[in-house]
Steps between C-alpha positions, in 0.01 A plus 500: 500500500692660785699178543621505142592868532684448834693192381612671179590826672704328772670277242633800304865504612641846420844428648518805723643478850253591774670821615561659161306815588723557805806451280378777269449739794842408637671562164334842476605579857855400422505731195362786708756440777784487249386827340463677841846391616685548173364848442500603866143610493401700811129500414448174304130540438562824313681292236279403206707182451437386859125568480475326163697198616282461808189525288633247245582260784145527638335462160737220399427298813125550441531375142720204597245402762189556282590387150560130590158489665338641188684244285390213721141622478532501123619135509208414720242674285641337190479152653151570629390614154644185339325279755169682444537475123584127516202434732711348770416779748151500652318746720170501681349660189629234257250274336570129539 
């Protein structure tokens, strides 16, 4: 069964570039930098916008890195379930 799961999970092409999570962090950093410079903030971390943008960048990069893995696991579990239901997948507990 693990082979069916692995092959299906790795075959799920989600179309995301490999460094998407870093791109999200970089975009949040760019927004923060723009806000600091355009408003002339002396203490940027006292700004709610800056703190929120940093937090959104961190959470966004975590989501972008985690969600594709969860989707791939879903594809793998679905393929494994189909193989088990069809009887094409055997285990050491299967009856011949």
